[in-house]
C-alpha atoms as one frame of an Amber mdcrd trajectory, in Angstrom:
protein
 165.188 140.536-159.547 165.581 142.040-156.194 164.337 145.338-157.387 161.361
 143.613-159.047 160.474 142.116-155.779 160.811 145.444-153.780 158.249 147.060
-156.636 155.905 144.363-156.225 155.573 144.606-152.378 155.457 148.279-152.545
 152.516 147.838-154.801 150.821 145.425-152.771 151.288 147.242-149.711 149.747
 150.350-151.470 146.851 148.244-152.592 146.307 146.947-149.165 146.021 150.381
-147.631 143.492 151.686-150.090 141.348 148.389-150.413 139.225 149.203-147.583
 138.177 152.509-148.991 137.552 151.091-152.444 135.307 148.569-150.855 133.613
 151.231-148.779 132.544 152.921-151.871 129.922 149.878-152.265 129.139 149.602
-148.681 130.580 148.707-145.390 129.045 145.263-145.822 131.889 144.614-148.282
 134.626 145.876-145.859 132.958 143.495-143.248 133.497 140.646-145.473 137.193
 141.614-145.982 137.611 141.866-142.047 136.205 138.516-141.476 138.423 137.120
-144.308 141.449 138.367-142.746 140.390 136.691-139.221 140.407 133.540-141.234
 143.910 133.942-142.909 144.909 134.415-139.195 143.210 131.047-138.041 144.569
 129.262-141.488 148.124 130.501-140.686 147.566 129.007-137.353 146.557 125.717
-138.413 149.208 125.429-141.237 151.969 125.406-138.570 150.366 122.060-137.399
 148.820 120.534-140.250 151.191 121.880-142.941 154.550 121.940-141.214 154.182
 119.084-138.602 151.772 117.033-140.640 149.537 116.623-137.737 145.785 116.493
-138.647 143.826 118.832-136.304 140.255 118.843-136.436 139.377 120.346-133.277
 141.598 123.735-133.971 138.249 125.808-133.405 138.516 124.971-129.715 141.605
 127.568-129.477 139.466 129.999-131.273 137.036 129.589-128.589 139.484 129.994
-125.765 140.675 133.138-126.906 137.309 134.784-127.730 135.764 133.683-124.172
 138.896 135.055-122.575 138.393 138.399-124.052 134.473 138.158-123.292 134.832
 137.382-119.692 137.424 140.297-118.966 135.893 142.964-121.279 132.145 142.686
-120.254 130.063 142.796-117.477 129.330 139.243-117.142 131.792 138.142-114.347
 131.010 141.549-112.526 127.463 140.721-112.490 127.691 137.092-111.371 130.660
 137.523-108.639 130.297 140.189-106.109 133.826 139.642-104.968 134.685 140.772
-108.422 132.317 143.507-108.370 133.650 144.835-105.013 137.424 144.596-106.535
 136.545 146.487-109.728 133.649 148.844-108.850 133.928 150.376-112.270 133.752
 146.666-114.073 136.112 144.495-115.797 137.683 146.574-118.781 140.835 144.707
-119.483 143.272 146.483-121.854 143.757 144.748-125.296 147.327 144.722-124.843
 146.910 142.691-121.610 144.396 140.386-122.967 146.050 139.278-126.266 149.346
 137.866-124.355 146.974 136.078-121.849 144.655 134.816-124.562 147.885 133.562
-126.581 149.296 131.795-123.458 146.029 130.238-122.626 145.366 128.956-126.089
 148.850 127.765-126.313 148.527 125.662-123.044 145.711 124.317-124.231 147.114
 123.215-127.193 150.124 121.413-125.352 147.274 119.919-123.254 145.737 118.667
-126.300 149.132 117.448-127.916 150.205 115.626-124.718 148.088 112.539-124.971
 148.048 112.432-128.762 151.594 111.933-128.963 151.668 108.499-130.083 148.606
 108.743-132.742 148.790 109.476-136.408 146.557 110.147-139.310 143.025 109.260
-138.777 143.125 108.410-135.022 144.823 111.870-134.343 141.991 113.363-136.071
 139.212 111.789-134.222 141.132 112.878-130.782 141.140 116.194-132.012 137.971
 116.615-133.225 136.572 115.063-129.846 138.564 117.825-128.054 136.705 120.599
-130.352 133.448 119.514-129.387 134.073 118.780-125.624 135.315 122.429-125.575
 131.983 123.526-127.208 129.715 121.549-124.681 131.673 122.618-122.037 131.084
 126.508-122.935 127.273 125.542-123.783 126.934 124.039-120.140 129.215 126.081
-117.773 126.100 128.319-116.794 124.929 125.902-113.859 125.393 125.565-110.921
 128.003 129.041-111.355 127.326 130.704-114.571 130.886 131.109-115.920 129.828
 131.259-119.768 126.349 132.309-119.663 125.672 129.033-121.529 124.025 129.039
-124.861 122.857 132.701-124.306 126.427 133.812-124.770 128.259 136.942-123.528
 127.604 140.244-124.502 127.788 143.248-124.868 131.774 143.347-125.019 133.875
 146.104-125.192 135.272 147.245-128.306 138.850 147.106-128.669 141.008 150.018
-127.361 144.603 150.205-127.902 146.650 152.896-126.337 143.651 155.338-126.187
 142.524 154.476-129.529 138.936 153.063-129.613 138.508 150.901-132.897 134.786
 150.596-132.168 134.204 154.236-133.110 134.186 156.374-135.894 137.130 158.739
-136.568 138.299 161.710-138.860 141.489 161.714-140.651 142.360 164.649-143.014
 138.444 165.573-143.007 137.396 161.968-144.267 135.138 159.715-142.129 136.670
 156.307-141.160 133.869 153.801-139.809 134.992 151.097-137.198 135.072 148.428
-139.939 137.893 150.389-141.658 139.715 150.580-138.125 139.204 146.772-137.550
 140.705 146.055-141.023 144.121 148.003-140.111 144.332 146.105-136.866 143.486
 142.939-138.341 145.732 143.490-141.406 148.645 144.299-139.009 148.192 141.055
-137.171 148.177 138.994-140.527 151.364 140.632-141.739 152.924 139.672-138.261
 151.752 136.329-138.627 153.064 136.052-141.934 156.554 137.101-140.734 156.630
 134.834-138.047 155.623 131.785-140.137 158.026 132.700-142.727 160.956 132.731
-140.048 159.505 129.471-138.330 159.717 127.680-141.655 163.105 128.374-142.467
 164.370 127.721-138.826 165.812 124.711-137.383 162.548 124.407-135.779 160.710
 124.369-138.898 162.806 121.832-140.671 162.558 119.479-137.717 158.663 119.825
-138.118 158.848 118.982-141.951 161.124 116.154-141.080 158.599 114.700-138.675
 156.069 115.231-141.305 157.985 113.306-144.216 159.092 110.536-141.951 158.885
 110.444-138.027 160.965 107.470-137.673 163.584 108.740-139.649 163.546 112.108
-137.992 163.793 110.504-134.538 166.673 108.489-135.832 168.663 111.583-136.871
 168.292 112.896-133.298 165.159 115.304-133.537 163.160 115.010-130.063 159.723
 114.484-132.070 157.741 114.748-128.884 158.888 118.269-127.900 158.711 119.286
-131.476 154.909 118.209-131.749 153.995 119.756-128.658 155.736 123.010-129.866
 153.815 122.843-133.136 150.393 122.159-131.284 151.268 125.001-128.636 152.361
 127.277-131.514 149.392 126.882-133.981 147.113 127.475-130.740 148.314 130.843
-129.915 147.328 132.039-133.292 143.913 130.742-132.807 143.864 132.465-129.226
 144.655 135.796-130.918 142.186 135.527-133.785 139.426 134.620-131.052 140.146
 137.925-129.097 139.686 139.889-132.174 136.530 138.162-133.244 135.057 138.475
-129.777 135.810 142.465-129.637 134.788 142.572-133.573 131.222 140.737-132.918
 130.691 142.405-129.392 128.935 139.127-128.531 129.829 135.321-128.801 127.908
 132.144-128.128 129.114 128.362-128.291 127.628 127.950-131.703 130.078 130.299
-133.322 132.728 127.602-132.631 131.098 124.450-134.083 132.720 121.449-135.760
 132.052 122.972-139.219 134.313 126.082-138.400 137.100 123.407-137.827 136.642
 121.722-140.984 136.459 125.141-143.091 139.493 126.169-141.670 141.002 122.657
-142.466 139.478 123.207-145.992 141.290 126.549-146.221 144.601 124.951-145.782
 144.264 122.272-148.019 142.649 124.025-150.887 144.976 126.736-150.839 148.299
 124.617-150.660 149.331 122.716-147.433 152.622 124.064-146.120 152.735 126.991
-148.296 152.030 130.604-146.722 150.670 132.474-149.924 148.647 129.128-150.780
 147.277 129.088-147.422 146.380 132.855-147.599 144.592 132.268-150.915 142.733
 129.603-149.749 141.401 131.545-146.576 140.519 134.598-148.481 138.440 132.390
-151.190 136.769 130.208-148.753 136.241 133.052-146.262 134.889 135.491-148.845
 133.128 133.073-151.429 130.075 132.471-148.955 129.383 136.025-148.351 129.823
 136.930-151.933 127.434 133.955-153.438 124.743 135.437-151.261 124.257 138.070
-154.255 124.116 134.994-156.543 122.027 132.425-154.453 119.053 134.908-154.212
 118.347 135.523-158.032 118.725 131.677-158.577 116.212 131.169-155.823 113.790
 133.962-157.425 114.428 131.908-160.680 113.172 128.772-159.310 110.014 130.709
-157.625 111.405 129.971-154.094 111.567 126.362-154.394 115.320 126.063-153.503
 116.495 127.829-150.146 118.805 130.546-150.590 121.249 129.261-147.881 121.180
 125.653-149.219 121.624 126.773-152.837 124.773 128.691-151.577 126.430 125.935
-149.699 125.774 123.862-152.671 127.531 126.303-154.792 130.485 126.434-152.389
 130.770 122.747-152.576 130.804 122.439-156.356 133.436 125.024-156.338 135.512
 123.311-154.109 135.430 119.945-156.015 136.265 121.394-158.903 139.284 123.139
-157.847 140.411 120.098-156.182 139.945 117.781-159.159 141.689 120.420-161.069
 144.350 121.349-158.800 144.949 118.292-156.435 147.934 120.050-154.709 145.935
 123.125-153.936 145.724 126.520-155.661 149.209 127.558-154.937 151.135 124.548
-153.594 154.531 124.592-152.556 157.204 123.972-154.803 158.211 120.253-154.745
 161.366 119.071-153.063 163.616 116.197-153.857 163.714 116.615-157.621 167.117
 117.175-159.569 167.519 120.646-160.805 167.501 120.703-164.587 170.938 120.356
-166.070 172.116 123.426-167.686 172.459 123.243-171.749 176.043 123.991-172.673
 176.631 126.697-175.387
């Protein structure tokens, strides 16, 4: 059995390494779809800590995504350099903060934001917690949209750009490179960066799930009163879940800003938060493989359906808008999946059931 698992892991690793080159044969647009899907996997894994492990319904998770994106946008663009003479005098060549500095800072800042969100919501559960976190996400978006007056910090609805491409130890992910005579475009460079972060995040989530902290989160999810009676500090565990999940969102935001080279507050709307929650629920709450499948499906499906909505629009002589038709197809697919698989596409094994009694021979 162990040898079979090793073979499966090796085959999966080879498949992931050659995937972007196969997709590139059909155009860079398909590689870009995979890149965005990996970013959503990173977001879904972070939200799974809060929703799946600790059982805290968070509808404002996109706020941490925005914190990371704007952190990188401000530190890797000319915006602050142009708006504040003191910064221009201190950094005459502009702010071009290295990626290895921005990622820990963004993770720390997003984690702090997660703790600040969790602190006033410790006594809330269920729908009330969802409403408060939803409001927090909208407050962050409104702040980003209006912090251009009287001091222009976020440039308001105009957004921030251009943002530097990501550099790591002299390697520029935003430029073409040549390897063994093969031309590697930026979308492939970013694919391997995002894949590395996803694999690292999976390992972290896997270790957390099986640690004392993970078991404490799951105890709170199942019955908070019983968990408290067993001596678990539910307050600290909840704050840790909010903070830990938020760090994933902050790192994903950094990747998004560097990948897009431009950010606006509209990229962090309530719809994004709901979509990330849907990824966790659709895949299987609390189950890492299920969350990954749900994120990949919901991230890639809208882009793939562009190629379906166009012909359907032509068949109706343009009476149906392609974008509306695409959303209709996505919603229909989600309803069908949840009706057929109410616990998700790949749910976690059910606990508490007695193991089957071995048959005596």
